[in-house]
Every structure is written in structure tokens, then in C-alpha cells.
N, CA and C of each residue as an Amber inpcrd file, in Angstrom:
protein
   399
 -34.3790000 -29.2470000  39.8610000 -35.3760000 -29.3190000  38.8250000
 -35.0680000 -28.3440000  37.6900000 -34.5360000 -27.1370000  38.0590000
 -34.1960000 -26.1560000  37.0280000 -33.1250000 -26.7040000  36.0920000
 -32.1440000 -27.3840000  36.6730000 -31.0610000 -27.9330000  35.8460000
 -31.6110000 -28.9480000  34.8510000 -32.5410000 -29.7590000  35.2970000
 -33.1440000 -30.7610000  34.4200000 -33.9010000 -30.0870000  33.2770000
 -34.6620000 -29.0480000  33.5830000 -35.4360000 -28.3330000  32.5660000
 -34.5020000 -27.6490000  31.5570000 -33.4140000 -27.0880000  32.0460000
 -32.4510000 -26.4440000  31.1470000 -31.7910000 -27.4890000  30.2560000
 -31.4260000 -28.6280000  30.8220000 -30.7990000 -29.6950000  30.0420000
 -31.7390000 -30.2090000  28.9670000 -33.0150000 -30.3930000  29.3100000
 -34.0100000 -30.8650000  28.3390000 -34.1930000 -29.8300000  27.2250000
 -34.2620000 -28.5680000  27.5830000 -34.4320000 -27.5140000  26.5750000
 -33.2190000 -27.4700000  25.6480000 -32.0250000 -27.5690000  26.2080000
 -30.8120000 -27.5630000  25.3830000 -30.7540000 -28.7560000  24.4570000
 -31.1250000 -29.9400000  24.9750000 -31.1280000 -31.1520000  24.1590000
 -32.1480000 -31.0450000  23.0340000 -33.3140000 -30.5210000  23.3400000
 -34.3540000 -30.3310000  22.3230000 -33.8830000 -29.3840000  21.2200000
 -33.2380000 -28.3190000  21.6230000 -32.7150000 -27.3550000  20.6480000
 -31.6380000 -27.9940000  19.7800000 -30.7420000 -28.7470000  20.3800000
 -29.6600000 -29.3890000  19.6360000 -30.2070000 -30.3930000  18.6350000
 -31.2130000 -31.1980000  19.0440000 -31.8130000 -32.1740000  18.1400000
 -32.5280000 -31.4660000  16.9910000 -33.2180000 -30.3980000  17.2920000
 -33.9240000 -29.6550000  16.2520000 -32.9770000 -29.0360000  15.2340000
 -31.8830000 -28.4610000  15.7100000 -30.9100000 -27.8640000  14.7940000
 -30.2150000 -28.9230000  13.9510000 -29.9180000 -30.0620000  14.5500000
 -29.2800000 -31.1440000  13.8070000 -30.1890000 -31.6450000  12.7050000
 -31.4660000 -31.7580000  12.9940000 -32.4210000 -32.2420000  11.9930000
 -32.5430000 -31.2720000  10.8250000 -32.4380000 -29.9890000  11.0990000
 -32.5860000 -28.9760000  10.0480000 -31.3010000 -28.7360000   9.2670000
 -30.1680000 -29.0680000   9.8330000 -28.8860000 -28.7030000   9.2420000
 -28.6560000 -29.3110000   7.8770000 -29.0790000 -30.5250000   7.6650000
 -28.7870000 -31.1840000   6.3980000 -29.8120000 -30.9500000   5.3200000
 -30.9260000 -30.3050000   5.6290000 -31.9950000 -30.1480000   4.6640000
 -31.9110000 -28.7950000   3.9730000 -31.9290000 -28.7930000   2.6300000
 -31.8890000 -27.5150000   1.9090000 -33.1930000 -26.7500000   2.0930000
 -33.0860000 -25.4460000   2.0950000 -34.2670000 -24.6000000   2.1730000
 -34.7810000 -24.3500000   0.7660000 -36.0180000 -23.9360000   0.6220000
 -36.5290000 -23.6300000  -0.7280000 -35.6780000 -22.5700000  -1.4230000
 -35.1650000 -21.5780000  -0.6720000 -34.3360000 -20.5420000  -1.2810000
 -33.0340000 -21.1140000  -1.8110000 -32.3830000 -22.0180000  -1.0450000
 -31.1010000 -22.5520000  -1.4980000 -31.2810000 -23.4720000  -2.6860000
 -32.4000000 -24.2130000  -2.7470000 -32.6590000 -25.0620000  -3.9050000
 -32.8660000 -24.2050000  -5.1420000 -33.6100000 -23.1320000  -5.0000000
 -33.9080000 -22.2680000  -6.1260000 -32.6610000 -21.5650000  -6.6310000
 -31.8300000 -21.0200000  -5.7140000 -30.6590000 -20.2780000  -6.1470000
 -29.6180000 -21.1910000  -6.7700000 -29.4980000 -22.4500000  -6.2930000
 -28.4970000 -23.3230000  -6.8760000 -28.9320000 -23.8030000  -8.2500000
 -30.2480000 -23.9020000  -8.4830000 -30.7000000 -24.3380000  -9.7970000
 -30.6390000 -23.2000000 -10.8090000 -30.5630000 -21.9510000 -10.3530000
 -30.5270000 -20.8220000 -11.2560000 -29.1140000 -20.3580000 -11.5860000
 -28.1010000 -20.8940000 -10.9140000 -26.7240000 -20.4440000 -11.1530000
 -26.2770000 -20.8870000 -12.5330000 -25.6850000 -19.9700000 -13.2600000
 -25.1770000 -20.3110000 -14.5800000 -23.8380000 -21.0120000 -14.4410000
 -23.4320000 -21.7950000 -15.4440000 -22.1530000 -22.5000000 -15.3630000
 -20.9690000 -21.5520000 -15.1560000 -21.0450000 -20.3270000 -15.6750000
 -19.9420000 -19.3900000 -15.5080000 -19.8190000 -18.8920000 -14.0800000
 -20.9310000 -18.9580000 -13.2980000 -20.8970000 -18.5080000 -11.9120000
 -20.3820000 -19.5760000 -10.9750000 -20.3960000 -20.8290000 -11.4240000
 -19.9630000 -21.9190000 -10.5720000 -18.4830000 -22.1830000 -10.8110000
 -17.7320000 -22.3090000  -9.7200000 -16.3220000 -22.6400000  -9.8160000
 -16.1330000 -24.0660000  -9.3480000 -15.3470000 -24.8200000 -10.0790000
 -15.0780000 -26.1770000  -9.6260000 -14.0990000 -26.1180000  -8.4660000
 -13.9800000 -27.2150000  -7.7490000 -13.0910000 -27.2670000  -6.5880000
 -11.6400000 -27.0840000  -6.9990000 -11.2980000 -27.4090000  -8.2320000
  -9.9020000 -27.2960000  -8.6640000  -9.5430000 -25.8820000  -9.1270000
 -10.5390000 -25.0370000  -9.3720000 -10.2800000 -23.6750000  -9.8150000
 -10.3400000 -22.7170000  -8.6320000  -9.2560000 -21.9950000  -8.3430000
  -9.3060000 -21.0500000  -7.2280000 -10.1800000 -19.8530000  -7.5710000
 -10.7820000 -19.2940000  -6.5510000 -11.6120000 -18.1060000  -6.7150000
 -10.6900000 -16.9090000  -6.8840000 -10.6860000 -16.2310000  -8.0420000
  -9.7590000 -15.1160000  -8.2650000  -9.9640000 -13.9590000  -7.3010000
 -11.1560000 -13.8250000  -6.7320000 -11.3900000 -12.7240000  -5.8000000
 -10.7010000 -12.9530000  -4.4600000 -10.2340000 -14.1800000  -4.2020000
  -9.5520000 -14.4860000  -2.9550000  -8.0390000 -14.4310000  -3.0930000
  -7.5200000 -14.1010000  -4.2640000  -6.0810000 -14.0460000  -4.5110000
  -5.4910000 -12.8270000  -3.8280000  -4.5730000 -13.0220000  -2.8400000
  -4.0210000 -11.8690000  -2.1280000  -3.2000000 -10.9490000  -3.0190000
  -2.6840000 -11.4460000  -4.1280000  -1.8910000 -10.5880000  -5.0080000
  -2.7650000  -9.7790000  -5.9580000  -4.0840000 -10.0310000  -5.9460000
  -4.9530000  -9.3100000  -6.8750000  -4.9760000  -7.8180000  -6.5930000
  -4.6790000  -7.3900000  -5.3730000  -4.6560000  -5.9780000  -5.0310000
  -3.5000000  -5.2390000  -5.6620000  -2.5400000  -5.9730000  -6.2240000
  -1.3800000  -5.3280000  -6.8290000  -1.7100000  -4.6810000  -8.1640000
  -2.8400000  -4.9970000  -8.7440000  -3.1820000  -4.4630000 -10.0490000
  -4.0970000  -3.2480000  -9.9560000  -4.1050000  -2.5780000  -8.8270000
  -4.9450000  -1.3980000  -8.6640000  -4.4280000  -0.2660000  -9.5360000
  -5.1830000   0.8330000  -9.6030000  -4.8580000   1.9100000 -10.5320000
  -3.5000000   2.5580000 -10.2780000  -2.9220000   2.4360000  -9.1070000
  -1.6000000   3.0090000  -8.8840000  -0.5030000   2.0850000  -9.4010000
  -0.8530000   0.8740000  -9.7990000   0.0740000  -0.0240000 -10.4570000
   1.0030000  -0.7630000  -9.5130000   1.7910000  -1.6510000 -10.1180000
   2.7200000  -2.4620000  -9.3550000   4.1490000  -1.9920000  -9.5310000
   4.3480000  -0.9310000 -10.3070000   5.6900000  -0.4260000 -10.5150000
   6.2170000   0.1710000  -9.2260000   7.5100000  -0.0110000  -9.0010000
   8.1160000   0.5730000  -7.8200000   8.0880000   2.0890000  -7.8930000
   8.0590000   2.7060000  -6.7430000   8.0870000   4.1630000  -6.6980000
   8.9000000   4.5970000  -5.4910000   9.3210000   5.8460000  -5.5060000
  10.0930000   6.4090000  -4.4100000   9.2950000   7.5390000  -3.7880000
   9.1830000   7.5060000  -2.4660000   8.4940000   8.5720000  -1.7440000
   9.4270000   9.0940000  -0.6620000   9.2590000  10.3640000  -0.3140000
  10.1180000  10.9800000   0.6970000   9.2690000  11.7500000   1.6910000
   9.7930000  11.9140000   2.8790000   9.0840000  12.6950000   3.8810000
   9.5040000  12.3180000   5.2760000   8.7420000  12.8580000   6.2450000
   9.0290000  12.6050000   7.6530000   8.1040000  11.5070000   8.1650000
   8.7000000  10.5040000   8.7860000   7.9450000   9.3860000   9.3520000
   7.1130000   9.8730000  10.5380000   5.8680000   9.3860000  10.6150000
   5.0210000   9.6700000  11.7730000   4.4040000   8.3680000  12.2590000
   3.9450000   8.3790000  13.4970000   3.2710000   7.2120000  14.0640000
   1.8400000   7.1760000  13.5750000   1.3330000   5.9780000  13.3880000
  -0.0660000   5.8080000  13.0310000  -0.9420000   5.8380000  14.2630000
  -2.2430000   5.7640000  14.0500000  -3.1780000   5.7740000  15.1760000
  -3.1220000   4.4620000  15.9520000  -2.6630000   3.4080000  15.3250000
  -2.5230000   2.1130000  15.9900000  -1.0500000   1.8700000  16.3140000
  -0.7970000   1.2090000  17.4270000   0.5700000   0.9340000  17.8690000
   1.3360000   0.1440000  16.8020000   2.5620000   0.5790000  16.5290000
   3.4210000  -0.1170000  15.5770000   3.2110000   0.2780000  14.1330000
   2.2690000   1.1490000  13.8540000   2.0020000   1.5710000  12.4800000
   2.8540000   2.7860000  12.1470000   3.4610000   2.7510000  10.9600000
   4.3800000   3.8000000  10.5240000   3.8000000   4.4520000   9.2800000
   3.6540000   5.7820000   9.3160000   3.0410000   6.5270000   8.2160000
   4.0460000   7.4900000   7.5900000   3.8160000   7.8070000   6.3300000
   4.6050000   8.8100000   5.6290000   3.6740000   9.5210000   4.6590000
   3.6070000  10.8540000   4.7710000   2.7670000  11.6250000   3.8550000
   3.6320000  12.1080000   2.7040000   3.1310000  11.8840000   1.4720000
   3.8680000  12.2740000   0.2760000   2.8660000  12.7340000  -0.7770000
   3.0320000  13.9700000  -1.2370000   2.1850000  14.5660000  -2.2750000
   0.6950000  14.3890000  -1.9780000   0.2980000  14.6600000  -0.7460000
  -1.1040000  14.6370000  -0.3650000  -1.6750000  13.2670000  -0.0390000
  -0.8670000  12.2270000  -0.0930000  -1.3320000  10.8870000   0.2280000
  -0.5750000  10.3740000   1.4410000  -1.3040000   9.7770000   2.3740000
  -0.6710000   9.1620000   3.5320000  -0.4600000   7.6890000   3.2240000
   0.7950000   7.2520000   3.3400000   1.1480000   5.8610000   3.0850000
   1.4090000   5.1490000   4.4030000   0.9090000   3.9260000   4.5080000
   1.1630000   3.0350000   5.6290000   2.3590000   2.1800000   5.2200000
   3.5270000   2.4420000   5.8030000   4.7330000   1.7280000   5.4110000
   4.7450000   0.3380000   6.0350000   4.8480000  -0.6720000   5.1810000
   4.8190000  -2.0680000   5.6170000   6.1690000  -2.6870000   5.3090000
   6.7950000  -3.2630000   6.3230000   8.1080000  -3.8750000   6.1410000
   9.1930000  -2.8180000   6.2210000  10.3570000  -3.1460000   5.7280000
  11.4740000  -2.2070000   5.7600000  12.2500000  -2.2840000   7.0640000
  13.3150000  -1.5150000   7.1280000  14.2180000  -1.4920000   8.2720000
  13.6210000  -0.6390000   9.3910000  13.2200000  -1.2920000  10.4700000
  12.5750000  -0.5940000  11.5840000  13.4950000   0.4250000  12.2410000
  14.8150000   0.2290000  12.1430000  15.7330000   1.1930000  12.7520000
  15.7790000   2.4940000  11.9560000  15.3960000   2.4590000  10.6960000
  15.3500000   3.6590000   9.8520000  13.9540000   4.2800000   9.8970000
  12.9340000   3.4620000   9.9270000  11.5510000   3.9380000   9.8530000
  11.0120000   4.2680000  11.2460000  11.6010000   5.2730000  11.8720000
  11.1860000   5.7000000  13.2020000  10.5610000   7.0920000  13.1170000
   9.5340000   7.3450000  13.9170000   8.8540000   8.6480000  13.8800000
   9.8270000   9.8140000  14.0370000   9.6320000  10.8430000  13.2010000
  10.4520000  12.0370000  13.2220000  11.6280000  12.0060000  12.2620000
  11.9240000  10.8530000  11.6710000  13.0580000  10.7060000  10.7660000
  12.6570000  11.0720000   9.3460000  13.4760000  11.9200000   8.6830000
  13.2790000  12.2330000   7.2570000  13.8840000  11.0870000   6.4480000
  13.0860000  10.4890000   5.5520000  13.5430000   9.3120000   4.8140000
  13.2030000   9.3850000   3.3300000  13.8770000   8.5360000   2.5890000
  13.5420000   8.2530000   1.1960000  13.2460000   6.7650000   1.1530000
  12.0570000   6.4240000   0.6960000  11.6050000   5.0390000   0.7130000
  11.2520000   4.6070000  -0.7010000  11.7190000   3.4320000  -1.0970000
  11.3030000   2.8460000  -2.3690000  10.4910000   1.5990000  -2.0740000
   9.5170000   1.3330000  -2.9250000   8.6790000   0.1660000  -2.7300000
   7.5090000   0.1630000  -3.6800000   6.4660000  -0.5310000  -3.2730000
   5.3140000  -0.7460000  -4.1320000   4.0180000  -0.5050000  -3.3720000
   3.0990000   0.2120000  -3.9840000   1.7570000   0.3900000  -3.4250000
   1.0210000  -0.9390000  -3.5580000   0.3320000  -1.3330000  -2.4850000
  -0.4700000  -2.5490000  -2.5130000  -1.7950000  -2.2560000  -1.8150000
  -2.7220000  -1.6250000  -2.5250000  -4.0020000  -1.2140000  -1.9350000
  -4.8650000  -2.3890000  -1.5170000  -4.5660000  -3.5890000  -1.9950000
  -5.3360000  -4.7650000  -1.6110000  -4.8490000  -5.4160000  -0.3310000
  -3.7440000  -4.9370000   0.2220000  -3.1720000  -5.5300000   1.4270000
  -3.9850000  -5.1320000   2.6500000  -4.3570000  -6.1000000   3.4560000
  -5.0990000  -5.8480000   4.6850000  -4.0940000  -5.5650000   5.8040000
  -4.2960000  -4.4760000   6.5320000  -3.4480000  -4.1630000   7.6770000
  -4.3300000  -3.8290000   8.8710000  -3.7220000  -3.7540000  10.0370000
  -4.4550000  -3.3870000  11.2430000  -4.3230000  -1.8980000  11.5380000
  -3.6800000  -1.1530000  10.6580000  -3.3850000   0.2570000  10.9280000
  -4.5820000   1.1930000  10.7530000  -5.5730000   0.8170000  10.0260000
  -6.8000000   1.5920000   9.8540000  -6.5870000   2.9600000   9.2160000
  -5.4580000   3.1570000   8.5630000  -5.2470000   4.4260000   7.8660000
  -4.1300000   4.2460000   6.8470000  -4.1090000   5.1110000   5.8870000
  -3.0490000   5.1250000   4.8930000  -3.1860000   4.0580000   3.8220000
  -2.5170000   4.3170000   2.7090000  -2.4470000   3.3730000   1.5930000
  -1.2700000   2.4440000   1.8700000  -1.4950000   1.1220000   1.9110000
  -0.3800000   0.2080000   2.1830000   0.7380000   0.3420000   1.1380000
   1.9540000   0.5120000   1.6360000   3.1350000   0.6840000   0.7830000
   4.1790000  -0.3100000   1.2670000   4.4490000  -1.3480000   0.4350000
   5.4300000  -2.3710000   0.7820000   6.8170000  -1.8140000   0.5440000
   7.5940000  -1.6530000   1.6170000   8.9130000  -1.0280000   1.5560000
   9.9690000  -2.0200000   1.0810000  10.7230000  -1.6080000   0.0600000
  11.8820000  -2.3810000  -0.4000000  13.1490000  -1.8440000   0.2720000
  13.3410000  -0.5130000   0.2010000  14.5020000   0.1180000   0.8300000
  14.0750000   1.4100000   1.5200000  14.7910000   1.7490000   2.5690000
  14.5310000   3.0010000   3.2750000  15.8730000   3.5690000   3.7270000
  16.1090000   4.8510000   3.3860000  17.3550000   5.4970000   3.7690000
  17.0460000   6.8440000   4.4170000  17.8860000   7.2050000   5.3940000
  17.7400000   8.4900000   6.0660000  18.2150000   9.5740000   5.1200000
  17.4970000  10.6980000   5.0720000  17.8670000  11.8270000   4.1900000
  18.6240000  12.8520000   4.9620000
């Protein structure tokens, strides 16, 4: 009997949610009627806030730079850090045989503060070249 009651309750919930899913709420009707044409994007226009390269235009710029220092491990496995002039950089890419903890290196690349990483620390720095010093 319990199984039957649970099945009936689940079916009732599913039917109720299905009935409500297609109907706009008063809030959604109001907000869609108040949107200005400049706020609405057509399907053919990409949302500029979703552009992964948009992080390249941050205040540190897209110009290549060279940083030097001793490689250290990040708090997360596989994350490689380098501190340079008071900033900790999360080194992304590059030659893994050179970018090992304890190694003094010279790294060239580009800051990309918009890049999402799993390292949870440091400013993302896309490595172009890395050499042992």
C-alpha cells in the first residue's frame, strides 16, 4: 500500500509540475515586457560576456611578458605556481619537464585573468616558453 501511495504522490507532483512548466509567471511577463531593445540579444548575436577571450583585455593587458623565479606546487594537485614581484602566477601550459617544483626558471607568456582554472590560486599565466635559469 505504501508503494501505491508513493507512486500516486509522485505522479501527482509530476503532472502538477508539467502543467506549470509552460505557463509564464506574472513576474516573467512583466520583466520581458520591460526589457529594452538594447538588452535583448537576437539568437544570431553571441553574448559578449560569454566570450572566453574577453578576459584577455584585463588591465594587465595581452602583451607578452617575462617572469622569473622558483617554481612551487599549488594547493591543488598538478597546479604550478611562480611568484614574481609580489604576484603569484598560476602557470598554464608550457613544458612540464621544465616547470617542476624547485626549479629556477624564466617564463614568457601572457596573463589571462579571465581564464578559469581548478587551481584556486594565482593569476592565470599562459606559458609560451619556459627555460631553466
